[in-house]
C-alpha positions in Angstrom: 38.2 13.2 -36.7 37.4 15.0 -33.8 36.6 13.6 -30.2 32.9 13.5 -30.3 33.0 11.3 -33.6 35.6 9.0 -32.0 33.5 8.4 -29.0 30.5 7.4 -31.6 32.8 5.0 -33.7 33.8 3.4 -30.2 30.3 2.8 -28.9 29.4 1.4 -32.4 32.0 -1.3 -31.9 30.8 -2.4 -28.5 28.5 -5.2 -28.3 26.8 -4.7 -25.3 25.2 -1.1 -24.8 24.1 -0.7 -21.2 20.3 -0.2 -20.7 18.7 1.7 -17.8 17.1 -1.0 -15.4 16.1 1.4 -12.8 16.2 4.7 -10.9 17.4 4.8 -7.7 16.0 7.5 -5.0 18.2 7.6 -1.9 15.6 7.9 1.2 15.2 7.9 4.8 12.1 5.9 4.5 11.6 3.5 1.6 8.6 1.7 2.9 6.6 5.2 3.2 8.3 6.8 0.1 7.5 3.5 -2.0 3.9 3.7 -1.1 3.8 7.5 -2.1 5.1 6.8 -5.4 2.7 3.8 -5.6 -0.3 5.4 -4.8 0.8 8.1 -7.5 2.0 5.9 -10.3 0.6 2.2 -9.5 2.6 -1.0 -10.1 3.8 -3.5 -7.7 6.0 -2.5 -4.6 8.1 -5.1 -3.5 10.1 -4.8 -0.1 13.7 -6.7 0.6 14.8 -7.9 3.7 17.3 -5.1 4.2 14.4 -2.5 4.5 14.5 -1.2 0.6 11.7 -1.2 -1.8 11.6 -1.7 -5.6 8.4 -0.3 -7.5 7.9 -2.2 -10.5 6.0 0.0 -13.1 4.9 -0.3 -16.8 7.8 2.1 -17.7 10.8 1.7 -15.3 11.5 0.2 -12.0 12.0 2.5 -9.2 14.4 1.6 -6.4 14.1 3.3 -2.9 17.2 2.9 -1.1 17.6 3.6 2.7 20.5 5.8 3.1 21.7 7.8 6.4 22.4 11.1 4.8 19.7 13.8 5.6 17.3 14.8 3.3 18.2 17.2 0.4 18.2 20.8 0.9 19.2 21.9 -2.5 17.8 21.3 -6.1 17.8 18.0 -7.3 20.4 17.4 -10.4 18.0 14.7 -11.6 14.5 14.3 -11.5 11.4 12.2 -13.1 9.2 14.0 -15.5 5.5 12.5 -15.1 3.3 13.0 -18.3 -0.3 13.8 -18.5 -2.9 15.0 -21.0 -3.2 18.9 -20.8 -6.9 18.5 -20.1 -5.9 16.5 -16.9 -3.0 18.5 -15.8 -4.8 20.0 -12.6 -6.2 16.7 -11.5 -3.1 15.3 -11.8 -1.3 18.1 -9.6 -4.1 17.9 -7.2 -4.0 14.3 -7.1 -0.2 14.2 -6.2 -0.4 17.1 -3.5 -3.5 14.9 -1.9 -1.1 11.9 -1.5 1.8 14.2 0.2 3.5 16.0 -2.5 4.0 19.7 -2.2 4.3 22.4 -5.0 7.9 23.8 -5.3 7.1 27.3 -5.5 10.9 28.4 -5.2 11.3 26.4 -8.5 10.5 27.8 -11.9 7.3 26.5 -13.2 7.2 26.3 -17.1 4.2 26.4 -19.5 3.9 22.7 -19.8 5.1 21.6 -16.2 4.7 22.2 -12.8 7.5 21.0 -10.2 6.4 19.2 -7.0 8.2 17.6 -4.2 7.4 14.1 -3.0 7.4 13.6 1.0 11.1 13.5 1.2 11.7 16.5 -0.5 13.0 14.9 -4.1 11.7 17.0 -7.0 9.5 15.9 -10.0 7.7 17.3 -12.7 3.8 17.0 -13.9 4.5 17.7 -17.6 1.8 18.1 -20.3 1.6 18.9 -24.0 -1.2 20.6 -25.6 -2.6 18.9 -28.4 -1.7 20.6 -31.8 
């Protein structure tokens, strides 16, 4: 049995498989960044006593966690893809920009997505699919 098959068999025997409960975004200003994402996605933004914020939305919770680290100056290794209908792609991009996002012209934009950055420089994509 190869190692991939062994790992699969081990996972099949586990009774509790972890589930994603939230995506955490490190940031300098959880209040402002949480408000940006709430305006973009909707949902219920809640604040904790320590100054962090949690955006409860229909798909997944996003946690905004204050960290002392400087803003990233390199490409994110993980980002959110926000799906919109193909007919509304420009409207969605324009709306994100009006809320404070900036186009990431230094990152490749594909035929079915556009890369943007939120107010703290975190990359995300507006993605669309043509109806076939």
